[in-house]
N, C-alpha and C positions, 0 to 999 in steps of 0.2 A: 504493500500500500504506500509506504513512504516513497518508493521509487516512482510509482505511478503518479502520486501527487506532485513530486518534484518535477517530473517531465511535463505534466499538465500545466503547472504554474510557469514553467519556462516558456511554454507555448503561449499561454494567455498573456504573460508580461510582454513577450516579443510582439504579439499582435497589438497590444496597447501602445508600445513604443513606436511601432512602425506605422501606425494609423496616420492617414493624411486627410484631414478634414478640409474641404474646399467649399466656400460659399458659391453657389451656382445661380441662385435667384431669390426673389421674394415672391410670394403668392398668398392668396387668401387661404385660410385654414381649410375651408370646405373643399378646396381643389387639390390639396396635397397631403394633408395629415391623414394617415391610415385610420380608418374606422370613424372618422369625424362625421357624425350624423347631422342632419339639418337642424335639429333642436338638441344639440349636445353642448355641454360646457366642460372643458378640461380643467383640472385643478392640480396643485402641487402635491407632492408626497405620495405615500402609499394609499391604497383605497380607504375610504371612510364614508360613513353614512351621513346624510344631511343633518340628522339630529345630534351627531357628535362633533360636527365641524366647529372650529373656533370662530370667534366673532369676525376677524379680518377676512376669513375665507367666505363666510356666509354673506358678509357685506359686499365682497367682490363679486359673488355670484348674483346678488341682487343687481349690481351695476351691469353685469354682463347681460342679464335678461332685459333690463331697461334699454340698454344700447341696441340690442337686436330687435327691440320692439315687440317682444313676446308678452309684455305686460306694460301697463301704464303707471302703476304705483308699486312701491316696495311690498305692500301688504298682499299683493297677488302672487308673489313669488313662492311662498310656502306651498300654496295649493298646486302650482304648476310642477314643483319638484316632487312633492309627496304623491301626486297622481301619476307620475312618470311621464308627463308631457314634456318635461325638460330632463334629459338624462345627464348624469354626472359621471365623469371617468377620470382617473389619474393621467396626467400628461405622459408619464413614463410608459404606460401601457399602450400608448399611441405614438411611439417613436418621437416623443416631444419632451421638452422641459419648460418650466415656467417660473419666472421670478416671483419671490414671496408667495402670495396666494396662488400664483400660477394661472390665473383665470384666462382661458382661451376660448373664444367663441368662433363660430363658422366664418364670420365676416372679417375677422382680424387678419392682418398681414403677418406672414411668418417668414423668417429666414429659413431657407432650404439649404442644408449642408450635406454634401456628398462625401462619403469616406472612400477615397480612391483605392486603398489597398485591398478592401474586401467588398466594396460596392454597397454598403449600407447608407441610409439617409437619416438625418435627424432634423428637428424643427424647434424653433423658439420664436415667440412673438417679437416684433420690432419694438424696441425700447419706447416706453410711453413718455419719457421725459421726467422732469422733477415735479415736486408738488403733490397734489392730491390725485393719485392714480388708482386704477383698479387693482393693481398689484398689492397695494397697501390697504385695500378694503374701503375705498372711497367710491361713492356713487352719486355725488351731487351733479348738477347740470353741467358745470364746467368740465368735469371728468368725461361725461358722455359726449359733450360737444367736441372735446379734443379727439376722442376715439373716432368720431365721425369724420373729422378733418383728416385724420390719419388714413381712414378708409378711402376717402375720395381724392385726396391731394398727395399726401406723403407716399403711401404705398405704390400707386401707379408711377410716380416719379422715380422712386428707388428701383422699381422693376425695369423701367426704361434705361436707367443709368447702368445697372448691372448687366443688362443685355449686351452692352458694349464690350464687357470683359469676356471675350470668347472662351477662354479656358477657366473662367471662374477666378475666385480670389483665395489663394491658400491662406489658412488661418494660423498654422503653427509658426511661420516666420514672424508674423505680427506679434504673437504672444511672446516668442523668444526675445524679440527686440524690446518689448515693453518691460519684461522682467529686468532687463539691463538698465532701465530708466526709472525704476521706482514703483512700478505697478506690481501687485501680487495677483492680479486678475481674478479677484472675487469682489472686494469692496472698492478698489481703486483701479480706474481704467483711463486715466488721463493720457498716458503715452500711447496705449493701444488704440484709443479713440482717434488720436491725432494721426496715427499711421493709417487707420481705416479711412479717415476723412481725406487723407492725401490721395488714396486710390479713388475714392468716391468723387472728389472734385474733378479729377482728370476725366472720369467717365461722364459726369454731368456736363462739363464744358465741351466735350467732344460730341455731344448729342444736340438735338434740336429743341431742347427745353428752353423756354423763354428765361432771360436773365432774372426777371422778377421772381419766378418760381424757384430758380436755383437758389436765390438768396433766402427765400422762405424755408426751403428744405435744410440748407446749411445752418441757418440760425437755430432751427429746432434741434438738429442733430448735435450741435455743439453747446446747447444749453444744458443746465443741470450738472455743472462741474465735469463736463466731458465724460459722461458715463455711457454713451451710446453703444459702445462695444460690449457692454455687459451681456445682453441677451444673445448677441452673435457668438460671443465666447462660450456661453452655456451650450448653444447648439453644437459648437465645435467639440466641446468636451463630451457631450452626450454621444456624438459620433465616434469619438476616440474610445470611450468606455464600452460602447456596444460592440466594437470590433473585438474586444476581449471576452465577450460574454458567450456562454454556451460551450465551454471547454470541459468535457467530462473529467472529473477528479480534481478540478482546480478549486482552490480555496481563496481566489482573488475576488475582492469586492468590486463589483461593476456598477453599483448605484448606491448613493446615499441621498435620502430625500426626507423632507419634513412637511407635514400638513398642518402644523400648529397645534396638533393634539398628540401625534405620535411621530417618532423618528423611525425610519425603516431602511433596511439594506437589502440588496440582491447580491447573490454570489454566482460567479461564473459557472461553477459545476452544479448548481442547484436550480437551474431553470428560471422560471419567472416567479417563483415563490418569494413573498416578502417576509421579513423577520422584523418585528417591531417592538418598541418600548416607548414609554412616555417621553414626549418632547421636553427638552430641558430649558431652563431660563437662561437668558444671555447675560453675561457679565461684561459691563463696559461703561460708556459715558452716555448720559441722557442730554437731550437738548434742553435749554432753559424752559422751565414751566412743566416739565414732564419728569416722571419717576417710575420706579418699578411697580407701583400700584396699578398702572394702566398698561403695562407691557404684556404682550402676548408671548407665550413660549415660542421657541425656535420654529421658524416656518420657511418653506421655499425649496425649490429644486436646485438652487444655486450651489449647494454643496457638491454638485457634480464636478465642480472645479477642484475641490480637495480630493475627490476620487481619482483624479489624474495628476495630482501632485502640485496643484496651484493653491491659491488662497492662503490659509494658515500655514500650509506646508512650505510656502515661499515668503512668509511674513518677514523673515530676517532681511530680506532685500527691499522692504517697503517702509522706510522710516516715517513717511507721512501717514500711512495707515496705522502704524503703531501709535502715533500721536492722537489720531482720531478716536481710536478705541481705548485709549488710556493704558497702553502697554509699553514697556521699555525694551531696550535691546537685549538685556539679560533674559527676559521672559521669552522673547522671540527666538533666541538661541536655544533655550530649553525646549521650546515646542519643536523646533527643527530636529533636535537630537532625539526627542521622544518619538517623533513621527518616523525617523529612520529606523527605530527599533521594531516597528510594526509593519514595515513595508518590505517588498521583495528586491528593490533595487533603486537606482537613480535614473532620472531622465537627463541624459547628457545634452539634450537640445534646450531644455528649460533650466538655465543655470543661475546661480546666485553669486553675483560679483563680490559680495562681502566675504564669502566663504571660498575664496580662490577659484571662483567660477565652477564649483562642483554642482552636479545636477540636483534637482529637488527630489526628495524622497517620493517614491511612487510604487503603487501596487500593494494596497492594504491587504494583509493576510489575516483571515479570521483566526487562524491558529495562534499567530503571534499576539493578537489583541487579547485573546483569552489567557494565554500563557503569562503575559507581562502585566495584565490588567491595565494597560495603557490604551485609551480609546482615542479615536481621531478628534482633532480640534478643528473647528471651523470659524472663520471670521464672517460676520453677517450684520445685517441691519435689524433694528427693532421696530416692530409694528404695534400701533396702539390698538387696544380692544374696542375703543370707541369708534363709531362710524365717522367717516369724512375728516379724519385727523391725519393719518398717514404715518410717515416715518418719524420716530421720536428719539432715535439714538443709534449707536452701533457698538459692537463688542465682539467677544469670542464666546464660544460655547463648547463644552466638552461633552461628547456624545455618550449615551448610556451603553454600558457593557452588556446588558441582558440580551439584546438582539444578536450580538456576536456569539454569545454563549448558546443561544437557541439555534443559530445557524450551524454551529459546529456540532451540536447534538444531532441535528437533522442530517448533516453530512455523514456523521459516523453511522447513524441508523440506516441511511440509504445504502451505504457501501457494505455494511454488515449483512443486509438483506441480499445484496448482489452476490456476496461470497457464499452465503448459505445456499 
């Protein structure tokens, strides 16, 4: 068994490291996301029933229903969901990922990323911008109006611009360069957004898009502290991790996701089964006027970045992020050292300048997590439980060990039955 696991993990890690995610287009979810029904809403994290959903997710779904025009008031949403007229499904189970609440509806524009080494595809919604967004559980009229503008103006213009890039836009080189410039590619995307915008500007200017519309698109994409690359990076990381999924006997983690109630993982050698434990509270800094009394537990699919060795695994190279979440260099170094104890190797393309350009730790192994009792750390934003408030801070969260223990037990039982 040890030899089989060793070889399986070698294969799974090699697939993860060799993956080549390339942005090929943007399209509306109904046209590209596998399984997307006409009245379906995708959400972040492992599966969860409407009754157990946390406030930001429920509020985001209300916003999604109002945006699509399936209801006129928030009070109607309960009936639509409970009757099955609106179907809810996890992003991950539809080849997608979603930021924070992860709300994805059929009319939303999605980044479409192709993984060139094995041919898979992954999707994530185009970044909503800063302020009161659906991702953070906001559904006021300004949020809905922005989504409709994205549907009618931003999405078609992005599609037109990206069509100029005949071979698509490779994402790993952008991430690699951004890590050298202070991004950790989970909470901070300043450098990566600028590299992305460099390609986008050239595409927009080479097209027949009126200059006034080019300006509108670029202003939106560069607003919000230059975080437009966030959701594109998530789609790229989903494509990378999916390339390593489905290797029999592998104990490599290929998904970490949170729905605000539970944290869940998937494992390469255990198919599409989820292993869950209660979502944890985030430790960090709150914006003025907010505190832990209104904070929701950890939420979002953006921990897919840590799954492939970014985010907290690269925190030591992101001094601005350390400051934003209230952590110092010593703690960032400790996190990097701990993450190296629970992973299978290092990604020599995603390097850390502060540590002599060695690769970030990558390839979380459920066996090592259980053996050491060290669990993955994620950097993330905090969402308010109150409607129409949005982001209230940022910090780090240590994930629960119970789901890794359950996954290892399931792995052992599965292979004991095979041998029997």
